[in-house]
N, C-alpha and C positions, 0 to 999 in steps of 0.2 A: 440186443438192448445196446442204448446210449447212456455211457456214463460219463454227468457233469461233473463229480465231486470222487473226490478220493477222500475218507477220515482214516488218519494212520490213529491206532495204538502206540506209545513208545514203548516204555520196557516188555524189551519178552518177542518186541514187532520190529517196531524199524529200527531199534538200537540192538547191537550185540550184547556180547557177555561184559566187552569192555565200556557198554555204555555210550558205543561209539555210531554212526550210520556210517555205513560206507558208502565210497567217492563214485562207485557205480548206481547206487541207489541213487544218492543225491541230486549225480549226473540227469537220471533218468525223470526224475520226479521236476527237475526246475524243465527239460523238457517239454512236459506233461502243463507246465503253469503255461510254460508259452504257445502251449495249442489251446489255451482257454480252459483246460481242466482245473477246476476248483482242486485244490489242496487246504485239509485243515486239520490239525494235529488235537485229538482228540485224547488225555490222559488223563489218570489218577495224580500226579506231580500238582504240583504249583504251578504258576505264572513263572515266576521266575527259575526255577527248576529247570522247567522246559523249553527259557529260551537259552542256556545256557546248554545245553543238549543236541538243540537243530539249529546250531551257531554254524555251521556247514552248510546248511542248504540256503544259499544266497539268492531267496527272492520274498515277496513279500503271500503273509498267507498270516493265517487266523489261528489260533489255538484253544480249544475249549479243555479246560484244567479243571482240577479238585474234585475228578469224575462229574461235570456236568454243570458244578456249580458258576462256574465264571466265565468268561469269554471274551477276550480282547483280542488285538491283534497285536502282532510278535515285536511290527517295529514300532511302530507311535506310542503303544499298551492300550489305547483307547478302550474303553471298557463298552463291548457288543452287547453283552448280555448276564444276567447272574439272577440266582434262586440262594437266598438265604436262608441260613434256620436262627428265626428270632428269635432274641435275647432273652424271653421268658422261657420259653422249650430247651433252647442249651442248658440254662441253669436250672430246668428239672431233670436235664440227662443225666448231668454232672452228679447231681446230688443223688439219685438212685445209681449212680454207676460205685460211690464210696461205698456204698451199702456190700458191693460185690469184691472189695479192695481192687477195684480198677478206677489207673490213673489215665485219663486222657491228653493226648497232643492234639492242639485246637488252633487247625487253620483258618487264617483273617483273612477278606480282603484287602490288607493295609501295603498291598505293592507299591504305590508313590511314597511310604511311609517307613522303608526298608527293612521291612518286618513281614512275615508270613504264617509265624506259627507262636500260640502263648504254654504257656507251660509254666505250672506252680513248682517243681522240683526242679533242679540240677539236668543239664542235657544227659549226664552217665547213670543217673537213677537206673533203679536192676527193670522196675516194671516199663522200662520204654524197652527194653530188649534189645536194646543199641542205636533203634532206629533214629535216635537221635545224637548219634557220636558219627554219621556222616557227615561228610565235608558240606560247606557252605549252607546248612541250616542256618536263616534266618529267625531269629525267635525274640520272645521280651519272659522273662517274667514275672509272674504275677499272681495273687492270689483270684480266681475266676471268679468268685464273687463281684469282684471288685471292676471286674471287665463289664461293662454296659449296651457296648457298639453292638448293633446288629447289624454285620459284615459277617456273620460268620458262615465257614465255607462247609465246614468238615470238620466233625469230630470222631480223634480216631483212638484206638484202642490197638495193642499187639500184645501178643501172648497166646497160651494154648487153644485151640480151635477150639473144645468144647466149653470153657469158661466163656468165650467171645457170643458162642451162640447160645449159651442161658444168659446170660446178658441183653442180648436180641430180643430173645423170645419173653421176656418180659416185659422191654420196652415195647417191642409192635403192642404186647398186651393191653399196657396199662394206656399207651397213646397209639390207636393202630392209624390213624392218620394226618399223626405229627411230623414221622421221619422214614425217609427210603433209606434204607442200610445194605450195602456192598460188602461181602466178604472176599477180601483175594488172600489165594492160597501159592501164586507163584511167585512167590519172594523166598529172597535169603532169609527174611524174619521166617517163625512160625506162622501165622496169619497177621492182617489185619483187619480190622471189623473197621466202617465207617457209617456214620451216621449224617448223612446230609438233609437236606428242606425235599418233605416228600416227591415235590419235583424235578428232584439232584439229581441226574443219572447223566450219564455221556447220551444215552439215546433220544429222549428227552432234549439236552442242548442241541445236539445235532437236529434233533426236527425242525428245532424253530430257528435256528442256523440255514435249514434252508429252504425255512418261509421268506429268511431277511432275505438272503443271497433266490429266490424263485426258483429256484431246483426241487419234481418231484423224486421223493425220497423213495422208490425207484430206478431213478436214476445215480444212485449212492451205491459206491463199492467201499464196504470197510474192513478193517483188518487189526483183529486182538486177540489173545492170548491167553486173557484168565477171564474169570467172573464177572468183573467188572466191565467187562465188555459185552456182556450176553446179551442183553436186550440194542448195540447197537448191531450186534452181529445178524441178528432175530428179522432185524426188521428195516435194513436197509436191503435196496435190490439186489444185492450178491453180498455177501456175509462170507467173510472169507477166515479161518482159522489156522492162526502157523501150527506147524508139525510138530512144535515145543510145546504147544495150548496145554487147557485144562482137558479132560475127558466130558467136563458139563460143555463146553464149549464148541466141540467135537461131535458131538450129540445133537447140537442144535445148529451149527453151520451148514451154507451150502456148499462150503467144496474145504478141502485140507491142502494144505502151502502141502509143493514137493520137498520146500526146503524148508529149514528151520532157519529161526533172526540168526542164528553165528554162519551162516551160509547163504546168505544173500536174497532171503525167502520171501519177503517184499517184491522183491527187484522183476524176480522171474515167475511170477504170478503178474506184475503189472505188463512186461514182456509179452505173458500170453493175449492180457487182455486187449492190449494196447498196438502190440506188435514194434518194429522195428520206429524210431522215433531221431530225424534227423537232423539239424542246425540247434 
């Protein structure tokens, strides 16, 4: 099988526990890019976060961020594709979650305006479970009822998995065709539930990106470690799950990496596929 595109998750996959990309992997990816292999990052993080975390990749590539809600170029930040939650649907979701005493962290497509997140409470509010205390969170505080733009990327809730699942089930039952949901558990916090547009997922964005690049999905190899990578892993030509990945992903992937994200897992699997890269 001829692979033309490599899609890489960040946390738990390309990044080690220090949130770094090791030099050997970065060098190998650059050689692949120079050999006309497309490289795309597919992450649940914001575009801004993804830029910061990939600073040592010194070649041009595109970033699918916010679990498939927006795709931009890493260097000039031109928007290639997007899937927004409509504001009316956002307001319905927020009002229903108030009944469960759950407080969302809302990602919006305001990269050029120097913020990515809208919250109603202080950044250290207990219901955010430390999520907003991470470094370099670019946010604005406001009442959600006053946010009128139709550029919402995702609505996120952190906390107990059982409570989050209850909210998800209720919303899906009330609005079966409005949202896609992603639950991530391979995190430092308890769990993260995200509501996205019904078309919002890494695989839908990657599929659209393949059409943009005129690449067949069977010529794509994807790497991931958490449940938000599931559709991407299942539908790519080759889906490689990190050895530190969730059991759900391992049960549905094509291969499990020999090494984890702290020990060059991505590098060694790429070297098996593409061999030694010179120059």
